[in-house]
C-alpha positions in Angstrom: 0.3 -0.1 0.0 2.8 2.6 1.2 4.7 1.9 -2.6 1.6 1.9 -4.3 0.6 5.2 -2.5 4.0 6.9 -3.3 4.1 6.1 -6.9 0.6 7.4 -7.7 1.0 10.2 -5.1 2.6 12.8 -7.7 -0.8 13.3 -9.6 -3.4 12.2 -7.0 -4.0 12.4 -3.4 -3.9 8.9 -1.8 -5.4 7.5 1.2 -4.1 4.3 3.3 -6.5 2.9 5.9 -5.3 0.1 8.2 -5.5 -1.3 11.5 -2.8 -2.0 14.3 -3.5 -4.5 17.1 -2.8 -3.9 20.7 -3.6 -5.7 23.8 -6.9 -3.4 25.0 -7.9 -2.0 22.0 -7.7 -2.0 18.1 -6.4 1.8 16.5 -7.6 2.5 13.3 -5.1 4.8 11.6 -5.4 6.5 7.9 -2.7 8.7 6.2 -3.4 11.1 3.3 -0.1 12.2 1.5 2.6 12.9 4.5 -0.6 13.4 7.0 -1.1 10.1 9.3 -4.3 10.3 11.6 -4.7 7.9 14.4 -8.3 7.0 15.4 -10.0 4.8 18.1 -13.3 4.7 17.0 -14.5 1.0 17.2 -15.8 -0.3 14.6 -14.5 1.2 11.6 -17.6 2.4 9.8 -18.6 3.6 6.6 -19.4 6.9 7.7 -16.0 7.3 8.9 -15.1 6.7 5.6 -17.2 9.2 3.8 -16.7 11.8 6.3 -13.2 11.9 7.3 -11.3 10.2 3.5 -13.3 10.1 0.9 -14.1 13.3 0.3 -10.6 14.5 0.3 -8.7 11.7 -1.3 -8.9 10.4 -5.1 -8.2 6.9 -3.9 -8.6 4.9 -1.0 -6.2 2.0 -0.1 -7.7 -0.5 2.7 -6.1 -3.9 4.5 -8.5 -6.1 3.3 -7.4 -8.2 6.2 -9.4 -6.0 8.3 -12.0 -4.2 5.8 -14.2 -4.6 3.2 -13.4 -2.6 0.1 -15.2 -2.4 -3.9 -12.4 -3.7 -5.5 -9.7 -6.0 -4.4 -6.3 -6.6 -5.5 -5.3 -9.9 -4.0 -1.5 -11.1 -3.0 -0.9 -14.5 -3.4 1.1 -15.7 -0.2 1.4 -19.3 0.6 2.2 -18.1 4.4 -1.7 -16.6 4.2 -3.4 -19.0 2.3 -5.8 -19.9 4.9 -6.2 -16.6 6.0 -7.2 -15.4 2.4 -10.1 -18.3 2.3 -11.7 -17.0 5.6 -12.2 -13.8 3.5 -13.5 -14.9 0.4 -16.9 -13.2 0.8 -15.0 -9.9 0.7 -13.7 -10.8 -2.8 -16.4 -9.2 -5.1 -14.7 -7.4 -8.0 -10.7 -8.9 -7.7 -9.1 -6.1 -10.4 -5.4 -8.2 -10.1 -3.6 -10.7 -8.6 0.2 -10.2 -7.5 2.2 -13.6 -7.0 4.4 -13.2 -4.1 7.7 -14.9 -4.1 7.1 -18.4 -4.2 4.1 -18.5 -6.0 3.3 -19.4 -9.4 -0.4 -18.9 -9.6 -3.4 -18.2 -7.5 -5.0 -20.5 -5.0 -7.8 -23.0 -6.5 -10.5 -21.2 -4.6 -9.4 -18.2 -6.0 -9.5 -19.0 -9.8 -13.3 -18.9 -10.3 -13.5 -15.6 -9.3 -11.1 -14.2 -11.6 -11.7 -13.6 -16.1 -9.3 -13.9 -18.4 -8.6 -10.4 -18.2 -7.5 -10.7 -14.8 -4.0 -9.2 -14.7 -1.8 -11.6 -12.8 1.6 -10.1 -12.0 5.0 -10.6 -10.4 5.6 -9.1 -7.0 8.2 -6.5 -8.7 5.9 -5.6 -10.9 4.9 -2.5 -9.2 4.6 -0.5 -12.1 2.4 -2.6 -14.0 -0.2 -2.5 -10.9 0.0 1.6 -11.2 -0.7 1.7 -14.8 -3.7 -0.5 -14.0 -4.6 1.8 -11.1 -4.6 4.5 -12.8 -6.7 3.2 -15.9 -9.3 2.1 -13.3 -9.2 5.4 -11.4 -9.7 7.3 -14.6 -12.8 4.9 -16.2 -14.5 5.6 -13.1 -14.6 9.3 -12.9 -17.5 10.8 -11.0 -20.8 11.4 -13.7 -21.2 14.9 -14.7 -24.6 16.4 -14.4 -25.7 20.0 -15.2 -26.9 22.4 -12.9 -28.8 25.9 -14.1 -29.3 27.6 -11.3 -32.8 29.1 -11.5 -33.9 30.2 -8.0 -32.3 33.8 -7.8 -34.9 36.5 -6.5 -33.5 38.7 -9.2 -34.2 41.8 -7.1 -32.0 44.0 -9.3 -33.9 43.0 -12.5 -37.3 43.2 -11.1 -38.0 40.4 -12.7 -37.3 36.6 -13.3 -34.2 36.2 -15.4 -34.6 32.7 -15.5 -37.5 33.8 -18.1 -36.0 36.1 -20.0 -35.8 35.3 -23.6 -32.1 36.1 -24.6 -32.5 33.5 -27.4 -35.9 33.3 -28.3 -36.9 31.1 -25.4 -36.6 31.7 -21.5 -33.0 31.3 -20.8 -33.3 28.2 -18.2 -35.0 26.5 -21.3 -31.9 27.7 -23.8 -29.5 26.3 -21.2 -31.1 22.8 -20.6 -31.3 22.8 -24.3 -27.2 23.2 -24.5 -26.6 20.6 -22.0 -29.1 18.2 -23.8 -27.0 18.9 -27.1 -23.9 18.0 -25.6 -25.2 14.7 -24.0 -25.1 15.8 -20.6 -27.9 15.3 -17.9 -29.2 18.5 -16.5 -30.9 19.8 -13.4 -32.5 23.6 -12.6 -32.1 24.8 -9.3 -35.1 26.2 -7.7 -36.2 27.8 -4.6 -39.3 26.1 -4.9 -40.2 22.3 -5.7 -42.1 21.7 -8.7 -44.0 18.9 -9.1 -44.3 19.2 -12.9 -40.5 18.9 -13.5 -39.0 16.0 -12.2 -35.4 17.3 -13.2 -35.7 20.0 -10.5 -33.4 20.1 -7.5 -35.1 22.1 -4.7 -33.0 24.6 -2.8 -32.9 22.9 0.9 -30.1 24.9 2.0 -32.4 28.3 2.0 -31.1 31.6 2.0 -27.7 31.2 0.6 -27.8 32.1 -3.1 -25.6 29.9 -5.6 -23.7 28.6 -2.9 -27.1 27.1 -1.0 -28.2 26.1 -4.8 -24.6 24.3 -5.2 -25.0 22.4 -1.4 -28.0 21.3 -2.4 -27.4 19.8 -5.6 -24.8 18.1 -3.9 -27.2 16.6 -0.7 -29.3 15.1 -3.8 -26.7 13.2 -5.0 -23.1 13.5 -3.6 -21.5 11.3 -5.9 -21.9 13.3 -9.0 -20.0 16.0 -10.3 -21.8 19.3 -11.5 -21.6 21.8 -14.0 -22.9 25.0 -12.8 -24.3 27.7 -15.0 -26.3 30.6 -14.0 -29.0 32.0 -15.9 -28.1 35.7 -16.0 -24.8 34.4 -18.7 -26.4 35.0 -22.2 -23.8 34.2 -23.8 -22.8 30.9 -22.6 -22.7 28.4 -25.8 -21.8 25.2 -26.1 -18.3 26.0 -27.0 -17.8 27.2 -23.4 -19.5 24.0 -21.8 -17.5 21.8 -24.2 -14.5 23.2 -23.4 -14.7 23.5 -19.7 -15.9 19.6 -19.8 -12.4 18.7 -21.8 -10.0 21.0 -19.3 -11.9 19.2 -16.4 -9.4 17.6 -13.8 -11.2 15.4 -11.5 -8.0 15.4 -9.1 -8.9 18.7 -8.3 -12.4 20.3 -6.7 -13.3 22.3 -9.2 -12.2 23.3 -12.9 -13.2 27.0 -13.7 -12.9 29.6 -15.8 -10.9 32.9 -15.1 -10.9 36.1 -17.7 -7.5 37.3 -18.5 -8.9 40.6 -17.2 -10.0 39.7 -13.7 -8.1 38.9 -10.8 -10.7 35.8 -9.8 -12.4 32.4 -11.0 -16.0 32.8 -11.9 -17.9 30.5 -9.6 -21.1 30.4 -11.7 -19.8 28.4 -15.4 -17.9 26.0 -13.1 -17.5 22.3 -12.9 -17.5 21.0 -9.2 -16.2 17.5 -8.2 -17.8 15.4 -5.5 -14.8 16.6 -3.2 -16.3 20.0 -3.6 -19.0 19.5 -1.1 -17.1 18.9 2.1 -15.1 22.2 1.1 -18.4 23.6 0.7 -19.7 22.7 4.5 -16.3 23.9 5.9 -16.5 27.4 4.7 -20.0 27.4 5.6 -19.3 26.4 9.5 -17.4 29.2 9.6 -20.0 31.4 8.3 -19.2 31.9 4.8 -21.4 31.3 2.3 -19.6 32.5 -1.2 -18.8 30.0 -3.6 -16.1 32.2 -5.4 -14.4 32.2 -2.1 -14.3 28.5 -1.8 -12.7 28.6 -5.3 -10.1 31.3 -4.2 -8.9 29.4 -1.3 -9.0 25.5 -2.7 -7.0 23.7 -5.0 -9.2 24.2 -8.5 -7.8 24.1 -12.0 -8.3 27.2 -14.1 -8.7 27.7 -17.6 -7.9 31.4 -18.9 -10.4 32.8 -21.1 -9.4 35.4 -23.7 -12.8 36.4 -24.8 -14.7 38.0 -21.3 -18.1 38.0 -23.1 -18.3 34.4 -21.8 -18.6 35.4 -18.4 -20.7 38.8 -18.8 -24.0 38.6 -16.6 -27.1 40.5 -17.2 -28.4 41.8 -13.9 -30.2 45.1 -14.0 -32.5 46.4 -16.7 -29.9 48.7 -17.9 -27.8 46.1 -18.6 -30.2 43.9 -20.0 -31.1 47.0 -22.7 -27.2 47.2 -23.4 -27.4 44.0 -24.6 -30.4 44.1 -26.5 -28.2 47.1 -28.4 -25.6 44.7 -29.0 -27.9 41.7 -29.9 -30.5 43.2 -32.9 -30.6 39.9 -34.5 -31.8 38.1 -31.1 -35.0 37.6 -30.0 -34.4 39.4 -26.8 -37.6 39.5 -24.2 -38.7 39.8 -20.7 -41.7 37.9 -19.0 -44.2 40.8 -19.0 -43.3 41.7 -22.5 -44.7 38.2 -23.3 -48.2 39.2 -22.4 -48.2 42.9 -24.5 
């Protein structure tokens, strides 16, 4: 575990979970990077795994003698044959077998758990095992959903910005169509539930604006990543979304745009990874509810933008009028004008 962690740690945050036996208790420990944490919770639980480890690690190595895990690397050691046999029920998805010195093939009771494609490696082939793990992790990136922020109060605009017609239809529908065109399932973030629309995520962190909307999406499904887009960005198009996805770095908590002419990244056209959820909650616990502060003070990937227009937002009637003048060929209307 230590050797593999060192080989993978250049690009990934690797956590190791183990257990030490003593006369009066079992002491659990986990290590992330160069930091080791000891605790004596008994028994070790999935809550500890999720709350303390997986939200800050790209991968977790677990000592299978003590705890179960979703995927397994089986070490064939003649001295541990009976010990392995006792734990046969934990072998649910063997991704590799490693033959320790003196072993030439897996034990008979292991053979039925393997496929023709299961790699069988020698003890000194750690680099091959590293490659197998890297490939498995790349293929196991969190699924990406879209999240259209359509639940704001629009106080400065005086009318619901999600219903403004920048492109011949309400902006929330235009953005949902953009996601549909690039093959990403998207949801509307709303302050109130909409029984007619199953693709609505209702705010459960209320009164926190976009910060609460993002937290509410993670609360609904903490295992998904979310490409967040605000409804007041009329220049967002498919190319802007596709570039963000192409540049996505799942080892960071977020992938975001930053204009050449602005000091800070834009939080409302950003991909947030599942690891961002605990980061948001940590900030909230200290009284901060600004997604931009989260990005500024976290490990994120920034994509430089030469064209500031993509991040230009429309918040006031004056800004809307300016947009109309620059967009004579577009059907730009407000909800009130639809009744005239």
